N, C-alpha and C positions, 0 to 999 in steps of 0.2 A: 771506137770499134766500128768497122765498116759493116753495113748491112746491104746486101744486094739481092736481087731476085733473078732466078734462073729457071729453066724448064727441064723436065725430064724427057728424053727422047723415047721413041717407040721401042728402043732396045734397052731402056732403063738407064741410059747414060746421063750424067749430069755434068754440065760445064761449070767449073769453079772459075768465077770471073778473074781476069788477069790481075787486078789490083790485090785481090785476096791471096792469090797464088804467090805473088811477089812478097806480100806482107808475111806470109807463113813460111815461104821458102819451098813451095811445092814445085818440082821440076819434072819434065817429061821423063817417064820411065822409072820414077821413084816409087817405092812401096808406101802405102798408107793402110792403116787398120781402120775398119769401119765397125761401129757398134751402135746399137739402138736401145733406148729404154723410154717407155712412155712417149713415143712419137718424136723423141729428140735423137737426131742422128749426129754422131760424133766422129769426125775424121781426125786421125793422128798420124803425123809423119813418122815413119819408123826407118831405122837404119837397115841396111842389107849387109850382113845378116842382122836379125833383131838382136839388140844389145840388152844387157841386164837392166839398163836404165829404161828402155822401152817397155820391158816386161813389168817393171816396177810401176811405171805410169799407168799401164793398162790395168794392173791389179788395183791401183788406187781409185781408178774410175769405177771399177766393179764394186769396191768397198763403199764408195760414195753413193752409188745407186742403192745399195743395201740399206744405208743409213736413211736415205730418202723414203724407201719402202717402210722402214720401221718408225717413221715419223720423227726422226731426230733432227731434221733440218727445218728451217723456217721457210714459210711460203712468202713469195713476193711477186709483185707485178712484173711483167716483161720489161717495162721501163726501168724499174728498180734493179732488175737483174743486169740489164745492159750497163747501167751506171756502175754497178759493182765490178763488172768485167773491165771497164775502162780504168779502174784503179790498179788492176794487175799490170 
C-alpha cells in the first residue's frame, strides 16, 4: 500500500498524488464519494450514475463504522492495519 503526504489548499482542495490516482483509477471529472468517521476520511470512486454496487459499498462502510462504535472490532496499531490492507 502506498502512503504519500499532500497538503490542503486555502480552498480546502486536496491533491491525490498521481501514483495513487493511477492505482485506484481516479480520472479527471469522475465522481467520488467522501465520508468521515473519527478523523478517517474515505474516498470511494462511484459510477455516474451511482450503481447499486456503489450504494451497497457505501452502506457496508456505514455498517462497519457502527460495528466499530459498538466495540465489535479489534483495535490494532497503524502498522498492523497497513499490513492487513496489503493482504487485500
